Residue, then its C-alpha position, 0 to 999 in steps of 0.5 A: m132907103p134908096q127911091r128905086l125899092r120905096l115902090p115895090l116895098l110898100l106895094l109888098i107890105k100893102n099885100l102882106p098876109p094880116a099875120l104879118r102886116t103892121a099897124p097902120g101907121a107904124a114903123v116898118s121893122g125888120v123889112r130892109l130889103r137890101t139890093p147892092v148897086a149894080k156894079p159887080l161886088h169884089f172882096s178882098i179881105r186880109r185875115t189874121p193868121g188862123t181866121p177865116p172870113d166867116g167862122p172861128p179859127s181853122p188851121d188851114t187858112g194861114g194869113a193868105e187873102y180870101n177873094s170871092p168871084p165878083m158877082h152882079r147880083p145875089s141869088v136865092q133859092f126859095i127851097c119849099t121843104s118840110r122840118l117833120v119831127p114826129a118826135g119831140q111834142w108829139r105821141w108816136d101815133e100823133g106825130r105819124a099821122q102829122v107826116l101823112s097830114t103834111f104830105r097830101t098838102a104838099a101834094e096838093l100844093l104841087r098840083q095847084n103850082p107847076k112851077l113849085t118843087f118840094t124838098q124831104g129828106p126822111a125815108a121813114h116818113h115815105a116808107l109810112v105814106e107807102r104803107l098807109d096811103p098807097p095811091l098818094f104814094r104812086e103821086i109822089q113817085g109821079l112828082a118825084a119822076e118829073g123832078r119837082w118832089c126831091f129827096s135832098g136829106g139822106w136820112y133815114l130818120e135825122p139823128s143826133v149826129r154830135g152824140s150818135a155813134l158810127e154805126p147808126l150813122v151808117r146804116n141811117l144813110i144806107l137804109a135811106r140810100r137802099y129805099f130811094a133808089d128802090r122806090f125812086k131811082a133816086r141817089p139823093r147827094v145832099a145831107c142835112a143835119l139841122d137838128t143839132v149843132g156841129a157835127p164830127a170829123g168822121l162824118p165827111q168820111i161816112l157821107r163820101r163813102l155813100g155818096y153825098e157830096l154837101l152837108v147842109s147844117l146848123g151853126p150856132s146862134s149869132s146875131g152879127a151877119q158875117d156868121a149867118v151862112r158859112f161855106v166851106r170844104w170840110i176835110g175829114a177823117c182819110d182825106s175824105e172831103v165835103l161840101g159844107l154850108v153852116l146856116a145860123p138857127h134862124l136860117a134854118r127855120t122854116d116857120s112863117k114867122g120871120l120869112l122876111e128876116r130870112f130873105e133879107a138875110g139870104l140876099e145879104a149873105s149871097g153879096r157877102l159870099g158871092l154864092p148862091v143862098p138858100v131861104l127855107w120855108g115850110l109846109c109843116d102845120h106845127e111851125g106856123g102852117g100858111a103855105q099858100d100865104d107863104l107862097r104868094l108873098i115869095e112870088r112877089f118877092i121873086a116878080q118885084e126884085k129885079k136886081a137879085e136873082l130870085r127862083h124857087g130851088t131845091l137842096e140838090s140845085l143849090h148843091d150843083a151851084l155851090r159845087e162850081a164856086s168850091g175853090n172859094a170854100t174856106v178849108c176847114q179840117d177841124d171836127r169843131v166846126t162849130p162850138p160845142p153844145s150849151d149846159g142844155g145838151l146834156p144827155g139825158v135818161l134816153s141817150r143813157r138807154s138808147a146807147r144799152s139798146l144799141a150795144c145789145l143789137r149790135q151783139a145779137e146780130a153779131l152773133l146771129t151772123a155767126a151761127w148763119a155762117l157756121r151753122d147755116a141757121q136761118y138769118p132773121d133779115e125781117d127782125l133784125g131790120c125792124a129792131w134797127r129802124a125802131f132804133l134809129d126812130v129812138e135816135c131821131a127823138r133823142a136829138q129832140t126837147l121831149t115832152r114827157p109822154a113822147e120821152e115814154d113812147a121813145l123809151a118804150a121803143c128803146g125797151g121793144v129793141e132791146h126785147t127783140a135782140r135779147r131774144l134774138r142772142l137766145e136764139a143764135a146762142a141755140s143755134l151755135q151748138r151742134g153735136a152730142a149734149w153735154k151731160t151737165p146740169l148747169g151749162v153756162a155759155v158766154l157769148n162775145s162779139s167784142p174781138g178787142l178784148t177775148r179774156v176778160p172777168i165773166e160774172a154768171e148767176c145760176m141755181l144749184d141745180f134744177r131741184t133745190r138741195e136741201g141741208g148743208e152747205w154747198h160751194v160751186r166749181v167751173y169746170a171748161p168742157d175739157g174737165a180741167e178747173v176754171p179759177c172762180q169765186e163766189e158773191l152775194p148774187e141778186s136774189l130774194d134769198s138769204p146768203g147760202g141759198p140755192r141761188r149763186k153767183v160765181v165769178f172767173s176769167a176766161d178766154l173766149p172767141g172773138v164773135g162766137a161763144a164758149y162753154f163751162k158747166v159749173e158743179a154743186c159741192p157739198g161742204s164751204r171753200r176757203l179762198w185766197p185773195a190775189p193782188a189787184a193788177l193794177s195798184h191803187a189805193i182807196d182813202p178810207t175817209r173819203g172812199l175814193l181812189t186817190s192812187v193809181r200807179a202805172g208800171d214802176g210805182l208812177e203815180c198817174l193822180a194828183g187827188a181824187l178820181l171821180e170824185p161826185a159832185v154838183l154842178d149849178g145851172s152856171g156849170a160851177v161846183a155847188g157841192r162835193f159828195k161826202l162819205v155816209e158809210g163805208p168803205r167796206v170789203l165785200v168781198k176779197g177773192p183770187i179773181r178780184s175785190v169789191t169795195e163799197s161806200v156810200l157817199g151823200f149830198g142833200s136827199s141824194r146818194i151814191t152807192a160806189r164800188i170800185v172793183a179790181y181784178a187780180g189778173w187784169p190791169v183795170l179798175e171799175v167803178r160801179a156807180f149807183v145813183e139816186w138823184s134828187e137835186r132838181d137844179g143841179r147836175l151830176a159831175f165826176l171830178a178829177s185831177i191829173p198830174f200829167a202836163g201831155a194832151a188829152t184825147a177824147s175818143e172816136l165822135s163818129g168815126a174819129a178822135a180829136a185832142l180837148p182844149a184845155d179851157g175849161v169848156d164842156r164838150p161832148c166826148g166819146r167813150w174814153i179819154v187819155w192822158k199821156g205823160t211823164p211823171g218821174g221821168q218815165a213814159a206813163a198814161l192814164g185811161v178812162a173809159c165811161s159807159v154813158p153818154h157824157t161831156v168833159a171839161l179840162n182846165a189845167g190838170a183838173v177833169r170833170w165828167t158831167v153826166l146827169a141831170d134828170l131825177g131818179v135812179h140811175e146806173l154809170g160805169f167807169a173803167v180805169t187803166a194806167g200803164e205804158p202809152g202804147p197797151v194804154c192806148a191800144v186797149l182803151p177802145a176795146l174796153a170801152d166796148w167792154l162796158d158798153e156789151p160785156p159778154a152776154v152769160l146764158a146759164h142752165l143752157p143745154i149745151r151741145l158740143l163736138p168732141n175736144q170743142g169748147a168754144v165756137e168762133l167765127l172770127n178773130l180781130e187783131p190789133r185791139a185798137v181796130r174796132l169792129e162796127a158791124c159782123k152782118r150777112s149782106w143784102d142779098g143773103k150770099a155773103l158775109v159783111v164785116r165794117l172795120t174802123e180804125s180808132l186811135g188815128e193811127p195807120c195800122e195792119a189789121v189781121l182778120r181771121l175766119r173759121s168759116p170760110d177758113l181765112e186769114k186777111r191783112v186789112s191796111l187801114r189809114a188814120f180813123e179808116i173806116k173798110t167794109l169787106r165783102i167775103e165770099k163763102g168761096g173765101d174771095c174778099r174785098d173792099v164793098d160799096w156801103a150801100e150795095e155791099a157788092 
């Protein structure tokens, strides 16, 4: 140890808190304060092609040299913060009480230490304090005005950015942006994502459009100093760019344990990069507490260390320093900034439940907007706002490892969101109607909010009549408002009655509005009815000995499989296949009619069972696979396997506003909602696409595919949709097909229907082409205009056509690859691209 460090270090150790002090005579381990020599630091590191000096391969590095700027001394900013996670180990009310307690402690600490600053991110925590402790909130407002209470972090509640859908990320940031601007006149420029490793390529575009310039994120665990801190310029979709500071997990901690090691690592990283580096420390009781002891230790660091620049700071002050050095950052354009999560990151029951709640909420919001725009119905701002905030609470919990009671709270919140959304959807359905009552006892309203698919199969369950019809056989027919009969078929309902009872299920195909409602009537007719089956639009074959799809043919009989598709298997802890499900019962044809056929098989492994139904449609080139899973393998995970003969690349769906080619390396990666393969079997271009209804991971390896979907015990319902054909149409329909799995049209039977003359449907808008997704359809914050958010989901520039009925407008919108646009449409017809947060 250099002589000049020995005395300050001994004094430092002598004054350590007892919890951090070693025993008398013991060796001091982990305390190696490295101060660089007085000469300026200058690095000139020759990289191999494609390898940056401090991170994984990047497509933009080439063989260029990296030169960090000369520095006379390292710079470390001690950032006092609190990584509050009110979910995870806490019940809902206990976690909120912890937030309130931490804010009081922070305010007291700032009163006692005039030079200290505190950084706290989530807007929801401040809103909680505003409700429960107004005097404390006013004190925080005063501290914020003095620049001592900062709001870096960016979120209403920090989500799991890696697996989140696009609109929740956008809404999360917008709510936080509006809250901080309204209550504190603040516009944070730094966002944090410290609860999940990695972030999708669509995130830079979202951050930049909302005014954020730096993302502090979590990197992979690493024992090497070279990977402890990385400084990047992250270029995402539409050439959007943010600065990125990627911290190893041990540097993102805020507890007392390891503060010395974090300080040392910060000094080393600052000297290596030639940049200021943050060292986080915190107040939160469940992460170690001891704020006063930590502060005294930090003050000694600052007072005794003369060869480095040490000071208290915030993420905003850190951003100011890093922005000046942005030219030296490593350019990164890959969406996999960090390796994918380990097997432990497999989505669980909460992820699947939250995806369902989100779909229901988005659908209700779009339909309420249609009722407001077309019928001047009251818009329930407060109810929708509460539902969105509750959903973001669930998204925050989804990023954590939950105890059983905490998971129960999160699932209950999911149920509350879904219940509110269904209630609001019913209100929208009633408000959309106008005119004279339609004289039919069995009216059916079909509500659609996904303009990508407007002709889809509809399932409706209803009673034969309001009064039970006694005796004889009955069948049902479906009619449009103009009296034209709609082809349909009956199937067994989800009913406790015996077949042929008063409860009926009818299936038919119908043309629907992009966002709006279509109306039909069901009539009970005496006698039985014979229907002739129609062949499936997508040619396929089911193996009678296995109950699995073994052939899917595109176009002129081009085979798209090299084996079984969606074969269920059990994976062990290492990810290897421990066993495959075998046929227990079937396959048997449940129904075969003019609309569709349904084939059911029961497969088993140990005490686990999967009831798989393969649904083939006559007028729609799609195969739907519905899997009802009873999972009992305590140490295993459920996966679905496939063999694909195509040599072309596979492309995963959008992950929060982007998509990427997946390498065939056998590694599990979080995947979006669909995946497509392109190839030339038989010398002709063809594609196979698969959409999945639940969060999952995908691994590719030399034509073999593995979807890993769940590991939690219990009963689960999964859905897949398969299509094949020419590459263009297949790719175009997949985003819309995934939307159909997420949020199929809502069907309300027995709803009293009122129609104007010659009216069979009510439509607010439709949208082309299918690859352009409607992310949001809502009323503007000021209540005066319609707001729609569009995203291009295939990575191909296009011109979208948006047609509205109120106001009567056709708008052409140019979209770049993966571009997100938010349009404000005035009632007078003016349409323009607007600021996302203000919508003005």
